[in-house]
N, C-alpha and C positions, 0 to 999 in steps of 0.2 A: 614314381615321383610326381606328387602333385603339379597342377600346372594352372598358371592364371595367365589369361590373355588380356591385353590392353588394347582397346580398340579406338583409334583416332578418327572422329567425324569431322576433321576439318578439311577445307579445301586447300590449304597450305600445307605442304608435305613436312616441312621441317619448322613449323611456327610454336607458338606458345602452348597449344594444347598438346601437341606431341612433346614438349620439353616436359610438362607436368605429368603426363602419363608414363614418361620414361622415368620421371623420380618416384612414381607410385611403383612401378614394376621393380626398380631397383632395390627399393625398401623391401619389397615382397620377397626378391631373390636373396637378400641377406638372412631371411627366415629360413632359407634352404628350400625354396619354391622354384621350379622352372617356370620361365616367362616368355612370353612373345609378343610382340608389338606388332600391330596390323593397322596400317594406314588406308582408311577407305578410299582416299584420293586415289592410290594406286590400283585400284580394282573396277572392273566394269560392272556396276549393279543398277540395272534398270526398276524403275517403279513397279508396284504391284498393278495389275490390270483388273483385278477383282474378278477374275475368270471362276475362282472357285476349284481348279483341276485339283489343286495342292490337296483338297479334301478327300481326293480318291486315289490319287498317285502324285507324281513328281510334276514340280513347276515346269510349264512350256517354255517360260522364259530363257533364252540361251544368253548365259553372262557366267561372271564368276561368283555368284551366291552360293552354288552348291558347295564350292570350296570352303566358303566363311561358314556354312552351317556345319559342315564336318568338324571344322576347328572347334565351334562353339560347342558342340556335342561332347567333343573330345575333353575340354577345358573342365577343370573343377571350380575355377573362378574367373569371373570377367569383369572386367573395369572399362567403363565407356567414358570417354572424354569428347567433349564438344564446345565449341565455341559459342557463345550467346548471339542468337540471331533474332531480334525483336522478342525478346523474352522466352525463348525456347531453343530448340536444339536446331541445328544446322538441316538443310534440305537433304545434305548426304546422310546424316545420321538417321532422319525419319525413314528416308527411302529404306535404309539397311534395316530398323526394326520392322518395317512392314514386311519386308521380305522373309524375316524369321517365323514368318505364319507355320510352314510345315512343321518346326518343332515343336509347337504347341499344341498340335493335333494329340499328341501321345505325351504331352508334357516331358518333353526331352531335357530342358533346362530345370526341372525341378530339384530343389535343395541344393544347386549350384549356389555359389557366394557371389554376390555382385555388387558393385559401387559405381559412383558417378563421380566425374570430375568436370567442372565447368569454367570457361575464362570468358568474363565479360570486360567492356572497355573501360570500367569505374569499379570500385569497391562493391557498389550497390549497383551493378549492371546488370541483373538478372541470371546471376549463378544460381540463385536457390530456386527459382523457377525451371531452369534448365536441368538442375539435378533431380528435381521433382517428377520432369518429365521423362528423365531417363528412371528413375526409381519406379514410376507407373510400368513403365516396360517389363522391368524386372519382376515387379508383383505379379503380374498379368502372366509370365511364366512359371509363377510359383517358385521364383529364388528367394535366396535369403539376402536381404538387403542390409548392407551396413553403412554407416557413415565414416568418417574419419574418427580414429580412436583419440582418447583422451592426450594430451591436456585440451586438445582443441574441440573435437567431439561435436560435429555439427552434420551438415548434410554429404560432404565428401571433399574432396579437393575443390577450392575456389580462387582462381587468380585473377590477376587484373593485368590487362596487356592490349594495346592497340598495335602498335608497333611488332615486328616477328620475334624479337628477343625479349621483349619486356619482362617475361616472367622469370627471367634468370636473375633479376634484381627484386622479384616480389617475395620477400621472406616468409609471409603468411601463405601464400600459395603454394610455395615449395614445402612447408612445414605440415600444412593441411593433406597434400597430394601423397607426401611420405607417410602420413599416419593414416590415410586411407589404405594404402599399400600393404603396411604391416596388419591392420585390421583384417583384412582379406586373407592374407596369408595365414595369420593366426587362426581363423575359423576354419580355412581350408585344411590345414593340418589337423585340427581337432576333428574333422568330420572324415577325413581320408582313412 
């Protein structure tokens, strides 16, 4: 059975980003796709040291990254969600992205389907630039990038929330996140 992983790059374990990524995964699950939620805040992930050891073998940093890389490689689709921090992804999300370099060596994520979810403090709070940063990451891995499906059809899931539960009342954020989950699932099903 095809599988989609939802990655939450928020330091909050159960905040707005987690809520919207869960909405996307729920919509994907309704299309008959297996899903898994990963909250980066629950893992020990250290920054890349630029030692280039991964070009010749395994990364020498001892943390949870190898487990996450295995999960990414086994997935058919990947949805990455991040709050907006100064118009971009969180530090946790960026560290995670940087540490996927070993998967890029042989393009192990090539042709997997990917999408983005971003949560900002206002409707125009940097969600598009954050989604764009995630899209760039996915493109560099030669993944197939999708946005949310019609009728919304934009960059992906875009929520508004400052307080921990604000996105539960954000109908547009919920709709775009669900549409993204559906779109990723539909394409994963066609490719698999």
